[in-house]
N, C-alpha and C positions, 0 to 999 in steps of 0.2 A: 705659763702662758695663759692658761685658763683663767687665772686670777686677774691677769692684765686685761683680758677681754671683758670679764665681769665688771672690772672697775670702769672700763671705757663705756660699756653699755649702761652702767648706773649713771655715769656723767651725762649720757644722752637720753636718760630716762627710758631705757628699754627694760630695766630690771624688773618692773612689776609683772612682766609676762614670762618670767624665767623660773623654772624649777631646777634646782641644783641637785644632781644625783651623785651620791658617793657609794661605793661598794660597802663601806662600813662607816662607823662613827668618825666624824671629822669636824674640826672647828670651822664654823661658818661666820662670815661677817654678820653683824647684827641686822643689817638692812635686808639680808636674804630672807624673804617671807616664806618661800616654799622649798622644802628640803626633803629628800626621800632617798631610799636605796632602791635598786632595781626590783626587789621583792615587794616593796611597799607602794610602788606606783599604782594608781587606780587602774582597774581593768579597762575602763573606757577612756583612759588618758590618750589623747590624740594630738601630739605636738605638731606644729608646723615644721619644726626642725629638731633633730637630735644632733647636738654638737659633742663630738668626742675630743676632749681635751685632757688626755691621760698619757702616762708614759707609754711609748710604743711597745715596750716589752710586755706590758700588761694587757694589751688590747685584744689579743686572741682569746683570752679568758673572759673578758668583759663583753665583747661585741655580741655574741650570740643571744644574750638576754634581750636585745633590742630588735631581734628579727620580727617580733610580732607587730612592729610598726610599719613594716614593709607591706605595700599593697594599697595603702591609703594615699594621703597627700603629703606624708612626711618625707622630708629630704634629709639625708645624712650629710653632715658637714664635719670633716675630720681635720684636725690640726696636728695629728700625731706624726712626728717626723718619720719618713721612710715607708709608712704603710700605704701601699698602692691601692688603686681602684680595684685591681684583681683580688687583693686581700679581702676587701669588703664584699666582693662578689662571692668569694668562697664562704665567708662567715654569715652573710646576710641574704645571699641569693643574687642571681644574675640580674634580677629586675630591680634591685634596690637603687633608687636615685641617689647618687653619691657625688659629693664635691670634696675633693682633697685640696687643702689650702695650707699655706705656710705664712702666718703672720709673724710679727715680732713684738717684743715687750714694750716698745714705745706706744703700743696700742693703749696702755694704761693712761696715757695723757692725751690720747687722740692724735698721736703723731706716728702711728705705726704704718707699715706697708705690708700688704699681703699679696701673694700670687696664688691663683686658684685654677683648678682644672676640673671639669665636670665629665661624668660618663654620659653615655647616650640616653639613659633613662631620665635624666634631669630635664624638667620642663622649663619653659621660658619664665614662668612665674616662680618656680623654685630657684632658678639661677638668680632671679632678681632679688629674692629674699636673702640668699647667701651673700649677694653683693651688698645688700643693705646692712646685714649684720657685720660684715667685714669692713664696709665703708664707714660705719658708725665710729670706728676707732682709727681711721687713717685712710691711706690710699689703697686702691685695689687694681691689680692687673690680672687678666685672664690669659691662659695659654692653652693651646690645643695639644701640645706635646707634653705628656706627663713626665717624661724623662728630664725636663728642665727643672722640675721641682727639687731634684737633688742638689744641683749647684745653687738654686735659689735658697735652699735651706742653709747651705754653707756660707753664702754671701750675706743675706739679710736676716735669715732666721737666727743664726748664731752671731751675726755681725755686732749686735750691741755689746756682747762680751768682749770682742776685740777692742771696741772703742773704750770700754771701761778699763781694760788693761792698759791702753794708751794713756788714759788719765792717771792711773796709778803710776805708770812708768815716768811720765812727765813730772809728777809731784815728787817722786823719789829722787829723780835726777836734780830737781830744784833744791831739795834738802841737801843733797850731796854737794851742791855748788854753794851752799851757805844760806839759803832761804829758810826762814821759819816754816815749820811744817804746815801750819794753818794757811799761811800766805801762799805757799807752793801749791797746795791743793786747790785753793780758791782760783789761782791763776790757771791751773790745768783745767779745771771744770769750765771756767768761763771761756777759755781759749778754744776748747773743743766744741762747746755748745755754740759759740759765736761763729766759728769757722763753718760748722755744719749748716747753720742758718744762712750764712752768706752763700754757701754752695747751693742751697735750695732755692734761694731767691735770685741768684745771678743768672744772666743770660750767657755768661762765659763758661766754658767747660773747666773741669778741675785742673787740667794741665795749665791753662792760661791763668787761673787764679793762683796756682803755685808760682808761676813765673812773675806774676804781679808783686809777690812778696819778696822775691829773690833778687836783690841788687847784686850786680857783678862785683865780686871781691868782698862782699859783705858777710855779716854773721850768719844769715840764713843759708847762703851758698856754702859756707864752711860746714854747717851742720848737715846739709843735704849730701855733700860729697862723702861725709863719713857714713851716712845711712846707705848710700850707694855702695861704698866699699864693703860694708857689712852685709850686703845682699838683702836689703830690706824688701824689695819687690819679690825676690825669690822666696823669702820667708813667708810672706803673705800668700804667695801662690801655693806653697806647700801646705799651708794651714787650710786654705780653701779646698785643696784636693783631698786632704785627710777628712775634712768634715763631709764633703760630698760622698766620698767612699763609705764613710760610716752610715750615711743616710741610705745608700744602696744596700749595705749589709743588713740594716734593719728591715728593709723591704723584702729581703730574701728569707727572713725567718718567719715561721708560722704562716 
């Protein structure tokens, strides 16, 4: 996710003001001009924002090194799944201005969506900065109830993986029905991409768009009946529940 944000910021020409910090040696894109570890950051380094884009399991060990930035104008922006505002208060102090956000990987092409929640220490200017950083790579929505970020993570944060699985499954089914593999994959990719764009631009809701494609007694109706019989909606609901629960579990650790 961090790489997706970096790619999006580069595309919008934000990258010249970014220092990428890694705990240890790591390969960096050639265009990254500033690279450091927590120990090698200059003592007078005063970033406008510190963005935590690391695995949530590693954050408890990493976060305390950034406590020195609290007290100035720096805002903390975290995209680590499950890590709550209270988590950052424990590790960085109660006064740390913190925004917790959940973007998704289409940010890499400027088509992401992020949902964010700020604690009481975040100023209007700091919120505007985080909105700009997230908005540079897609849409942004703000919520007051932090608890909503767990189902947000399940729906949109993890959602691209579900869509890619759908593409895989469509292509595999096409091959099983006799299509050449390359053609099946091309059809699957274009169909999912085109349908998503139609849903984004249409004034009709998803249910109506589905009905528009479904002729009574036709091929689409036959397929949808099978999906219904196999419990497609229940499978999706269980998947979202599992992802949201895992997000809550990550928030309860450290």
